[in-house]
N, C-alpha and C positions, 0 to 999 in steps of 0.2 A: 504494499500500500504506500504510495508516494506521500511525503510529509504534507504537501499542500492539500491532500484529500481528507485530512483529519476533520476540518469543519464540516465537510460533506458527510463524513461518517457519522458525526454527531447529529447532523440534520436528519440523516436516515434513521438513526436510532429514535429520535424524537418523533419521526413520522410513524414508526412502528408503535410507539407509545400511544400516539393519537388514534391509531386505528383500533387499538385494543383497550381503550379506556374512555368509553363514551362520555361519562360525566366530567372528564378532565380535558375534553378537547379545547375548551376555551382557554385553558391554562397552558397548553402545549408550547406556545411561543415563549411564554415566560420560563418554562422549564428548559427550553432550548437555550435561552439566554443565560440561565443559571449554569448550565453545563459548559457553555462556551466561556463564561466568566471564570469558572473553576479551571478550565483548561489554560486560559491566559494567565491565571494566577501562579502557575508553576514558574519557578525561577529559570526559565530557558529563554534565550534570545532566539529570534527567528532562524538565524543561520545554524544554531545548535539543534533546533527542532528538526531541521532538514536532515541532520546527520543521524537522528535517532532511527533505529531499525523499526520495521513495521510492527514487530511483536511488542516492542516497548510502547509504541503509540497506541496499539490496541489495548494494552494493559492499562494505560492512562485513562482511556475512555471508559473501560470497564470499571475502574475504581471510582470514577465520577458517577457513573450510573448506579453503582452499588449504594452510594449515599443518597442520590436523588430519587431513585425509583420507589423504594419503600415509602418515602414521604409522599410521593405522587399517588401511590396506591391508596393511601389513607384518605386522599381527597375524594374517593368514591364512596366513602362510608366506612362501616366497620369490617367489611370484607378484608381478610388478610391482617386484621388487627389482633394483637395479643389479648387473650382472655385473662392473662395473669398480670401483666404490667401496664400501667396507665400513667400518663403524664399529668402532674398537678399543674393546673392553670395558675400562673403567677402574675400579679399585676406588673404592668410595665414600670420599671424602676425610674425614680427621679434621679437623673444622672448627676445633677449639680455641676460643679466645676472641678477641673483637674488641678487648678492652681492653688497651692497651699504653702504656708511656711512650714518647712520640714527640717528635721535635724539628721537626715540620712541621705546619702547620695545613691546613685543608681546601682551600686554594688552593696547597698545596705550598711555602709560604714557610717559611724557617727561623725558628723560635721557640725560646724556652727550653723545656726538657723539661717535659712535663705529661702527665697521665693522659688518654688519648684513645680514643675508640671507632672511630678510623680504622684500627685494626690490620688489618681485613679490607676496607678501603675504605669509601666512603659507605654501601654496602648492608649492611655488617656490623651485627649487632644483638646485644644481650646486657646483662647487669647485673653490676655490681661492688658488693660489699657489705663494709662495714667490720666490724671486731669490735664486739661489744656494749660499751656503756659506760653509766654512770649520769650522767644529765644533772645538772650541778652548778652551772653559771653561769646568767647571764641572757641570754646571746647566743651564737649560733654564726655565725661568719663564714666565707665561702668565696669562691673565684673561679671563674667559669664562662665558657666560650666555646662557640660552636657554634650549630646551627640545628635547627629542627623542621619541615622542609618549607619551600618557597619563601616562603610567606606566614606561616609560623610558626603557633603556636596549636593544633597537632594533639594535644597532650597525650601525645606518645610519647617525647620526649627530655627528661629532667628528673632532678633530684636530690631525694631525699625523706628525711625523718626518720621512722623506723618504730618503733612501740611493739613491743618484742620479745615481750612477754607476749600481746598481742592481735592483733598483725599489722596494727594500724590505722596508716594514714598520718596522722601528726600535722601535718606541714608539707611543703610542696612548692615548688620553684622550677623553672620551665621554662627551656629553652635561651634565651639572651638575643638570638638572631638577630644575632650579631656574631662575627667571626673573632677579635677581640682579647678578652683576659680582662676580665671585668666583675666587680666586687666586689658580693656580695650578703650579706645577714645575716637571721637569724631571731631573733625575740624568743621565748626558750624559758623565760622565768621561771615560767610556770604549769606547766611540765613537769618541774620540778626533782624529783629523786628517782626518776624513771621510768628503767627500763632500756631503752635505745634502741640503734638502729644507723642508719647512713647507707647508703642504697642509691642508686646512680647508674644510670639506665636509658637505653639507646638502643633504642627499639622501632620506629624508623623505618627501613624497609629500602629507601627510595628511593635513586635514583642521584645525587642532588644535594641540597644543603642538608639533609643527613640525618645529622649527626654531633654529638657533644657532647664537651666537654673540661673537666677540673677541674685547677686549678693548685695550690690549697692548701685545707685545711680546718682551722679552729681552734675547737674546742669547749672550750678551756681545757686544764688539765693532763691531763684524762681522755682526750682525743683531739686530737692536734695533728699534722698531716701536711703536708709539703711534697713534692709529687711530683717536684720537680727532683732529689730524692735517691733516686728509685725508688719501687716499691710496697712498703710495709712488710709484715712478716710478719702473718698473720692476716686480710688482705684476701682475699676469695674472688671469683674471676672465673668466671662461669658459662661452661661449654663448650657450644657449639652442637651439637645432635645432627646426625649425618650422615644427612640425609634424601635420598632419591633420588626425583627427579621428572623423568622423561625428557621431553625437549622436542626436537622436530625443528626444525632451522634449515635451511630449504630453500634452493635456489639452484643455481648451476652446480656448485659443490662442496657437497654436502649434509653436515650434521653432526647427530649425536645427542648432546645434552649433558644434564647434570644441572642443571636450572634452579634447584635449591635451593642449589647450591654456588657460591661466589664463584670458586674456582679448584680445579683438580685438585691443585695443590701445597698441601700442608697448611702450617699455621703453623710446624710443626717443620722444614720446609724441603726435604724430599725425598719423592718418591713413585716407586716402581718399578712398571712396567706390563709384565707378561709378554706375549711375542709368539709366537715359534716359527714364523715364516713369513718369506718374502721379500716385498718390496714395491717397486713402481716408484717411487712417491712417497709421502710422508707429509705430511698437511696438518694444521696446528695452529690451532685456533680460539681467539679471545680476543686474545692478543698486545697487551694494554694493561697499564699500571701506574699506579696513582693517584699524581699528583704527579710523574710521571716527569721526570727531568732528562737532557737530551741527553748522550750518551757514557757515562752510568752503566750498568754491567752489573748487572742485578738477578737474574741466575741463568743457567742454561744448560739446553740439551736435549742429553742424551747418548744416542746410539744404540749399543747394545752388540750385538756379533755373537757367534756361537758360536765363532769363531776370530778371532784378531787383536785389535788395540786398538780402542776405541770411537771413533766420530766425535763431536766436541763442538762445538755451535753456541752462541755467546753470546746471551743474551737482553739485548740492548743497546738502550736507548732511543734512537730515531732510526734504528734499523737493523731489528731484528727485534721491537721493541716500540715502541708509541707511547703518548702520554698518553691518559687516559680521556676522549676527546673524540669528538664525532660525526663530525668531518671528519678524514681522515688528513692527516698532515703532507705538504706538497708536496715535501719533500726528495728528491733523487735517490737518497739512500742508503736510503730506506725500501723494504723488501722485503715489504710487506704489501698484500693485496688486500681490498677491501670484501666483506662477507658480507651476507646479508639482514637481519642485526641491525646497525643503524647504529653501535652502540657496541662491536662486536667485529669483528675483522678476521682474516684467515688468512695463515699463512706456509707456503710450500711447500719441502720438503726432499727431495733425492734421496739415499737411502741407497745403500751398496754393494750389489751384486747378490749378496748372501749371506743366509743365514738370520739374521734379527734375533732375538736371544735376549730382549732386553728394552729398554725405553725408560725412562730416568731423567729426571725433571723436577726440577731443583735450584734452590732459591732461595739468593741470596747473603745471608747473615745480617747483613752489614755495610751493606747498601744501604738498609735501613729498610722499604721497601714490598714487598709480595708481588706478583710477576708473575702475571698472569691468563692461564691456559691452561684452557679449559673443555671441549674435545673434540678427538679425533684421528680423522681419516678416512684410511684407507689405500687407495691405488690398487693393487689386486692381484686377480688371478683366483683366488687360493688360497682354499679353504674351511678354516676353522679354528674351534675352539671359543672362541678369543679374539676372534673377529670376529663382528659382527652385521650384519644387512641394513640397507641404506639404499634409499630409493626411486630408481627409475631417473631419470636426469637427462641433460641435454645441455648442453654448454658453448657459449657464444657464440664466434665467431671471435676477438673481442677478448680474452676471458678466456683462451682457449687460447693466444693469442700471449703474453699476460702471463705465464702459467705457464711457458711455454718460455723466456722471457727472464729470469725472476726466481727460478727454482728454485735453491736453494742446495745445494751438495754440499761435502764436506770439501776436495776438491782445487780448488774454485773460490773459496774464501774469500780475499779480499784485504782484510784489516782495515785496512791502511795507507790504501788508497784510500777505504774506507768512513768512517774517522775523518776524513779530509780533507774529504769531502763533508758530513759532519755539521757540522764546524766552519764550513764555508763557508755552509751553509744557515742556521745559527743565529747567524752573525756572531760566532763564538767566536775568541779569540786562539789563535795557533799555539802 
């Protein structure tokens, strides 16, 4: 198969879907677009794709279809849906702003407080804007840190001086490709008398080398900021809109997540998800935290019932959370299993056999980083308006055994043993 026939192959596959999925015909063009977008998202340049053998190209298409076709089949109703696993419908999160004053850099190291776009992790994007001011001096100095992609130079993470009247970008400095603060300066002598503002952009939504930080800005008496003292009044931080883009994460335990959201937990710290049914198990996808430190509790999962007190499970790094890495920690204390997304794992919880009124996901405001929970799958035969279908699936014997051995319940929590295991694995003092 020639390389340039790959889009035609995708189109043919979608045509076959269209022929065999009556209720989905009106969505086939969107499906076609999704497959092509996935194809284009591979890190291949056109000349490299031309060199790929036909077998590899076919496998790429097959992998994309394996993700999209089960989700497409669900669009026709419950045919092909799992009777055992269902997706808990979660409210679209309030994404807030990724710009915060933090005391850690992109590698999780302690640093002096600075204005950082890591509030929503490396994938967070947004802009922060200063109040307007009249350029009065010859020079504006500032300190920057951070990155704009692994090789830099993408033009997505930068600080800019903007003409308020025209909106024109007068000067710009890109991320310095360094975790440490770097001093930069602009010669603004020719802009004296212009009303301007400073805008700091993070437009890079990548998972690594995709953040920016500002330590201080000095434009003279008209604008002088040291972010170690916090964010001054008048600075505007854009809020990211709560976009919903459903994405199937297939596997032994399937999940349906909002691919546009970093976490179900908003920056405000709490989300409540209504239930109204009983469930054999609850599975939580994500379970990572940027720059996570072992033994730090970044939040909790609360399972509230119609009667009695809630069950509370700590979101502790080294136990129910891990760092934002591709490989899981080898610690015996980790109660997470790999999913088909190598950067997200899942946690299994056994609730009491009572009707669950709601699930609360809570962030610890003192921990700094936001724990990442992206989807919830319920193991239940119950039909409910709060539950959605997932594709039928089968678990391997190994995954079945892992779930049996690692499912948490309120009466099985032994935090003393867990803390001891974490200390031992990370060679931490008692």
